[in-house]
C-alpha positions in Angstrom: 105.3 105.7 106.6 104.5 102.8 104.3 101.4 101.7 102.6 99.9 98.5 104.1 97.2 96.5 102.5 96.8 99.2 99.8 94.8 101.3 102.3 96.7 102.4 105.4 99.9 104.5 105.7 101.5 103.5 109.0 104.8 104.5 110.6 107.5 102.1 109.6 108.1 101.3 113.3 104.6 99.7 113.4 105.3 97.3 110.6 105.4 93.7 111.8 106.1 90.3 110.3 103.1 89.2 108.3 102.0 92.7 107.3 101.3 93.1 103.6 103.1 96.1 102.1 101.9 97.5 98.8 104.2 97.4 95.7 104.2 99.7 92.8 102.2 97.2 90.8 99.4 97.3 93.4 100.2 93.7 94.6 101.1 93.1 98.2 104.4 91.8 99.5 104.4 90.0 102.9 106.9 91.1 105.5 108.9 88.0 106.4 111.8 89.6 108.3 112.6 93.0 109.8 116.2 94.3 110.0 117.2 97.7 111.5 119.6 99.6 109.2 121.3 102.8 110.3 123.0 105.0 107.8 124.7 108.4 108.1 122.8 111.4 106.7 119.3 112.6 106.6 117.1 112.4 103.6 113.5 113.6 103.6 112.3 114.0 100.0 109.0 115.8 99.3 106.9 115.0 96.3 103.7 116.7 95.0 101.7 113.5 95.7 103.3 112.8 99.1 104.3 109.4 97.8 107.6 107.8 97.0 108.8 104.4 95.8 111.5 102.7 97.9 112.7 99.3 96.8 109.6 98.9 94.7 107.3 99.5 97.7 104.9 102.5 98.0 105.8 104.8 100.9 104.8 108.2 102.1 107.1 111.2 102.3 105.4 112.2 105.5 105.9 111.2 109.1 103.7 110.4 112.1 104.4 112.1 115.4 102.8 109.2 117.4 103.0 105.4 117.1 99.7 105.5 115.2 98.3 105.9 111.7 95.8 108.5 113.1 96.3 111.5 115.3 95.5 110.7 118.9 94.4 113.4 121.4 94.2 112.4 125.1 94.4 108.7 124.1 91.4 109.1 121.8 92.0 108.3 118.1 90.7 111.1 115.8 89.5 110.4 112.2 92.5 112.4 110.9 95.4 110.3 109.5 98.9 111.8 109.7 99.2 111.3 106.0 96.0 113.4 105.3 97.1 116.1 107.8 100.6 116.4 106.4 99.5 116.2 102.7 96.7 118.8 103.2 99.0 121.1 105.1 101.5 120.9 102.3 98.9 122.2 99.9 100.3 125.7 100.5 103.7 124.6 99.3 102.2 123.0 96.2 100.1 126.1 95.5 103.2 128.3 95.9 105.2 126.2 93.4 102.3 126.1 91.0 102.0 129.9 90.8 105.7 130.4 90.4 107.4 130.6 93.8 110.3 128.3 93.3 112.9 129.7 95.8 113.3 127.2 98.6 115.0 128.3 101.8 116.5 126.0 104.5 117.4 126.2 108.2 120.9 125.8 109.5 120.3 122.1 109.8 119.4 121.9 106.1 115.6 121.4 106.7 113.2 123.2 104.3 111.5 126.1 106.0 108.3 124.7 104.5 108.8 121.7 106.8 110.7 123.2 109.8 108.1 125.6 111.0 105.1 123.2 110.8 107.4 120.6 112.6 108.1 123.0 115.4 104.4 123.9 115.7 103.4 120.2 115.7 106.0 119.5 118.4 104.6 122.3 120.5 101.0 121.1 119.8 101.6 117.7 121.4 103.0 119.3 124.5 99.7 121.2 125.2 96.8 120.2 127.5 94.2 118.1 125.7 91.6 121.0 125.8 94.0 123.3 124.1 94.9 120.6 121.6 91.3 119.9 120.7 90.5 123.6 120.2 93.5 124.1 118.0 92.8 120.9 116.1 89.3 122.2 115.2 90.8 125.5 113.9 93.5 123.6 112.1 91.1 121.2 110.4 88.9 124.2 109.3 92.0 125.9 107.9 93.0 122.7 106.1 89.6 122.3 104.6 89.7 125.8 103.1 93.3 125.2 101.9 92.1 122.0 100.1 89.4 123.9 98.2 91.9 126.6 97.2 94.4 124.0 96.1 91.7 122.2 94.0 90.9 125.5 92.3 94.5 126.5 91.7 95.6 123.1 90.5 92.6 122.5 88.3 91.6 125.3 85.9 88.5 123.4 84.8 87.2 123.4 88.4 88.0 127.1 88.7 86.1 127.8 85.4 83.1 125.8 86.6 83.1 127.6 90.0 83.3 131.0 88.3 80.5 130.1 85.8 78.4 128.9 88.7 78.8 132.1 90.7 78.0 134.2 87.6 74.9 132.2 86.8 73.8 132.4 90.4 74.3 136.1 90.6 72.6 136.8 87.3 69.7 134.6 88.1 69.3 136.2 91.5 69.2 139.7 89.8 66.4 138.6 87.5 64.4 137.3 90.5 64.9 140.5 92.3 64.0 142.6 89.2 60.9 140.4 88.6 59.7 141.1 92.2 60.3 144.8 91.8 58.2 144.9 88.6 55.3 143.2 90.2 55.2 145.6 93.1 
């Protein structure tokens, strides 16, 4: 996917002449021609930010399963962009690396297991009836929300310290309130 107008990550197949792609300096570059280039080999780099620079243009390391920036279920566009879904899902991988799990394993095809399993699940997901898809999507978004909070805490020691201090303050202040009520009775 590529960054268009500094705001939207769209599949490369959706880029058209006149679109404004975002460069590394933040300026936009107008698409004046489109050429299809086919090369041998597969390269799918992953970065912690989910962003990569290709020919001085900002691109995403993630892909979209549909011809859309946003996930569509039963021809209804959800508010979930493919970039957000993929980046948030990869939080588990970033957390594992942060806490010291550095061993990467690959399938026979050379695809990271961190990518292969979710890819297979996503492929299955899109083959399901829309009612099943919506139910699973709700569970998946809840899971991703929790994963986002855990990642924020693991990746940011200050946030963790603030949360722990807040919980301690809450629990100790709650004990004083309960003790104060007991003394009055």
